[in-house]
C-alpha positions in Angstrom: -115.9 149.3 -12.1 -116.4 149.2 -15.9 -115.4 151.3 -18.8 -118.1 153.8 -18.1 -116.1 155.3 -15.3 -113.2 156.3 -17.6 -112.7 159.7 -19.0 -110.8 160.3 -22.3 -110.4 163.0 -24.9 -110.9 162.3 -28.6 -107.9 163.3 -30.7 -108.3 166.6 -32.5 -109.5 166.4 -36.1 -106.3 168.0 -37.4 -103.6 167.1 -34.9 -100.5 169.0 -35.8 -98.1 166.3 -34.6 -97.6 162.5 -34.9 -98.9 160.5 -32.0 -98.0 157.1 -30.5 -100.6 155.3 -28.5 -103.8 156.7 -27.1 -106.3 153.8 -27.1 -108.0 152.6 -23.9 -106.8 149.3 -22.6 -108.1 146.3 -24.5 -109.8 148.4 -27.2 -107.3 147.2 -29.8 -108.7 143.7 -29.1 -106.3 140.8 -28.8 -105.0 138.7 -31.6 -107.1 135.9 -33.2 -105.6 132.6 -34.4 -105.9 134.1 -37.9 -103.6 137.0 -36.9 -106.1 139.8 -37.1 -107.2 142.0 -34.2 -110.2 140.5 -32.5 -110.9 137.8 -30.0 -109.3 134.3 -29.8 -111.3 132.6 -32.6 -113.2 135.5 -34.1 -111.9 138.6 -36.0 -113.3 142.0 -35.0 -113.6 145.4 -36.6 -111.0 146.8 -34.3 -107.6 147.7 -35.7 -104.3 146.3 -34.3 -102.0 148.5 -32.2 -102.5 151.3 -29.7 -102.6 154.1 -32.3 -105.4 156.6 -32.6 -106.2 158.2 -36.0 -103.1 160.3 -35.8 -100.4 157.5 -35.6 -99.4 154.0 -36.2 -99.1 151.0 -33.9 -98.3 147.3 -33.9 -98.7 144.1 -32.0 -96.9 140.7 -31.7 -98.5 137.6 -30.3 -97.9 134.0 -29.4 -100.8 131.6 -28.9 -101.2 128.0 -28.0 -104.2 125.7 -27.9 -103.9 122.2 -26.4 -106.7 119.8 -26.9 -107.0 116.1 -26.1 -105.3 115.0 -29.3 -103.7 118.0 -30.9 -101.7 121.2 -30.2 -102.1 124.4 -32.3 -99.5 127.1 -32.0 -100.0 130.5 -33.7 -97.6 133.4 -33.8 -98.4 136.7 -35.4 -97.6 140.3 -36.2 -100.0 143.1 -36.9 -99.5 146.7 -37.9 -102.2 149.4 -37.6 -102.2 152.8 -39.4 -104.4 155.8 -38.3 -106.7 153.3 -36.6 -108.1 152.6 -40.1 -105.9 150.1 -41.8 -104.4 146.8 -40.6 -101.8 144.5 -42.1 -101.2 141.2 -40.4 -99.4 137.9 -40.6 -99.9 134.6 -38.7 -98.0 131.4 -38.8 -99.9 128.3 -37.6 -98.4 124.9 -36.6 -100.8 122.1 -36.0 -99.0 119.3 -34.2 -100.8 115.9 -34.3 -98.6 114.5 -31.5 -99.2 110.8 -30.9 -102.4 111.1 -32.8 -100.4 111.4 -36.0 -99.2 107.9 -35.5 -102.8 106.6 -35.0 -103.7 108.4 -38.3 -100.8 106.8 -40.1 -98.9 110.1 -40.5 -96.3 109.5 -37.8 -96.0 110.8 -34.3 -95.6 114.6 -34.1 -96.6 115.1 -37.7 -97.2 118.9 -38.1 -99.3 120.9 -40.6 -98.2 124.5 -41.2 -100.1 127.4 -42.6 -99.2 131.1 -43.4 -101.9 133.7 -43.3 -101.5 137.3 -44.7 -104.3 139.7 -43.9 -105.5 143.1 -44.8 -108.3 145.0 -43.0 -109.9 148.4 -43.5 -112.3 150.2 -41.3 -115.2 151.6 -43.4 -117.1 153.7 -40.9 -118.0 154.1 -37.3 -115.9 154.0 -34.2 -116.4 151.3 -31.6 -115.3 153.5 -28.7 -115.9 157.1 -29.5 -119.3 156.9 -31.2 -121.3 156.6 -27.9 -124.2 158.9 -28.9 -125.7 156.3 -31.2 -125.7 152.6 -31.9 -123.7 152.6 -35.1 -120.9 150.0 -34.8 -117.4 150.1 -36.2 -117.6 148.3 -39.5 -114.6 146.8 -41.3 -113.9 144.5 -44.2 -111.0 142.2 -44.5 -109.2 139.6 -46.7 -106.9 136.8 -45.6 -104.6 134.9 -48.0 -103.8 131.5 -46.7 -101.3 128.9 -47.8 -100.9 125.4 -46.2 -98.0 123.0 -46.7 -98.2 119.2 -47.5 -100.2 119.9 -50.6 -100.0 116.3 -51.9 -101.3 114.9 -48.6 -104.1 117.5 -48.3 -105.3 116.6 -51.8 -105.1 112.9 -50.9 -107.4 113.7 -48.0 -109.9 115.3 -50.3 -109.0 119.0 -50.3 -109.2 120.8 -53.6 -106.3 123.1 -52.9 -103.6 124.0 -50.3 -104.2 127.7 -50.9 -107.2 129.9 -50.4 -108.6 133.3 -49.6 -111.1 134.3 -47.0 -113.3 137.5 -47.2 -115.1 139.0 -44.2 -117.1 141.9 -43.0 -117.3 142.6 -39.3 -119.1 145.0 -36.9 -118.0 145.8 -33.4 -119.5 148.0 -30.8 -118.3 148.9 -27.3 -121.0 150.2 -25.0 -119.1 152.2 -22.4 -122.1 152.8 -20.1 -122.8 149.1 -20.0 -119.2 147.9 -20.1 -120.2 145.6 -23.0 -118.4 144.6 -26.2 -120.5 143.1 -29.0 -119.3 141.7 -32.4 -120.7 139.9 -35.4 -118.7 138.8 -38.4 -119.7 137.2 -41.7 -117.0 135.3 -43.4 -116.9 133.8 -46.9 -114.6 130.8 -46.9 -113.7 127.4 -48.3 -111.2 126.6 -45.5 -111.0 123.2 -43.8 -110.0 123.7 -40.1 -109.1 127.3 -40.7 -107.1 126.2 -43.8 -104.7 123.9 -42.1 -106.3 121.0 -44.0 -106.6 122.9 -47.2 -109.6 124.4 -49.0 -112.7 122.9 -50.5 -113.3 119.2 -50.4 -114.8 116.1 -51.9 -118.1 116.8 -50.0 -118.4 120.5 -51.1 -115.9 122.9 -52.5 -117.4 126.3 -53.1 -117.5 129.4 -50.9 -119.9 129.3 -48.0 -121.0 132.1 -45.6 -120.0 131.4 -42.0 -120.7 133.4 -38.8 -118.5 134.6 -36.0 -119.9 136.2 -32.9 -118.4 137.6 -29.6 -119.8 139.1 -26.5 -117.6 140.5 -23.7 -118.2 142.2 -20.3 -115.5 144.6 -18.9 -115.4 143.6 -15.3 -112.8 146.2 -14.8 -111.1 148.5 -17.3 -108.3 145.9 -17.5 -110.3 142.7 -17.4 -112.6 141.5 -20.2 -114.7 138.3 -19.7 -116.6 136.9 -22.6 -117.6 134.1 -25.0 -117.2 133.5 -28.8 -118.5 131.1 -31.4 -117.4 130.4 -35.0 -119.1 128.2 -37.5 -117.0 126.4 -40.1 -117.7 124.6 -43.4 -117.9 120.8 -43.5 -116.1 120.0 -46.8 -114.2 116.7 -46.3 -115.7 113.3 -46.3 -112.9 111.7 -44.3 -113.4 114.1 -41.3 -116.5 115.8 -40.1 -116.0 119.4 -39.1 -118.1 121.3 -36.6 -118.1 124.8 -35.1 -115.8 126.2 -32.4 -116.5 128.2 -29.3 -114.7 129.5 -26.2 -115.1 131.2 -22.8 -112.3 133.7 -22.3 -110.7 136.2 -19.9 -108.4 138.9 -21.4 -106.3 141.0 -19.0 -104.3 144.2 -19.8 -101.2 144.0 -17.7 -100.2 147.5 -18.9 -100.5 149.6 -22.1 -98.0 147.2 -23.8 -98.7 143.7 -22.6 -102.0 141.7 -22.4 -102.8 138.0 -21.8 -105.8 135.9 -22.7 -106.8 132.6 -21.1 -109.7 130.6 -22.5 -111.4 127.2 -22.5 -111.9 126.4 -26.1 -114.3 123.9 -27.6 -113.0 123.3 -31.2 -115.5 120.5 -32.1 -114.6 117.6 -34.3 -111.0 117.8 -35.7 -109.5 115.4 -38.2 -111.6 112.3 -37.2 -111.4 113.0 -33.5 -114.6 114.3 -31.8 -115.1 117.0 -29.3 -111.7 118.5 -29.1 -111.4 120.9 -26.2 -108.7 122.4 -24.1 -106.9 125.4 -22.8 -106.1 128.4 -24.9 -103.4 130.9 -23.8 -102.1 133.9 -25.7 -99.7 136.7 -25.0 -99.7 140.0 -26.9 -97.3 142.9 -26.8 -98.2 146.1 -28.6 -97.4 149.8 -29.0 
């Protein structure tokens, strides 16, 4: 049973009272590692929270990704207003574990990054515009700041601070139970920004692609895949793209969980980093 079997009513154009909630399960997306509403590694045009255009909503998340050599932990908060604007924050901790010792940094050496994001829906509605193919389109900006500035510059990064800009289009086809997304990002980030911005190989902004496809097996279970390309800026460590296969489950209107197998590519001199991705999100 897919989303096509659901019935719903669109909020009135001039609702006389303030509303909480109202979105279908999973149509707020989950929370990406960057803190924005989307998939696990890709940002979507969906807006955080359960609100419709007559209210506000929010979400909190905790995510961990464990690969052969590293552990990434991300925790975030997002606020959505009128299903049009989103403000988000994510904190990322990149624990090198025993690999830090092999790199000469010390066991358990951890890189940290703060990400502050803004997103605005320009036009379209991923759910309610079912009579034509126009997607929901949004633009966003993410201001990123990493620690260990001196070390990052020694590794070849030009800066510990950077800004990403992106435009994203998302469409949910109810009659086919499909979710489709494509995102174009302008970025200088090394490993999402955890290893700084720009490098000794190339330092300018480059366009990168993020794509997602999902199938709603039931109204509460979304199965899908994502990919994300990344710049290769640093001479000391080749960087490749990332991808995942995921299952997102809506426990109820408030709680959802995402489990994925993530292929993060080459990370800080170690090749083919892959492992389990797990995320919990609680929203209203």
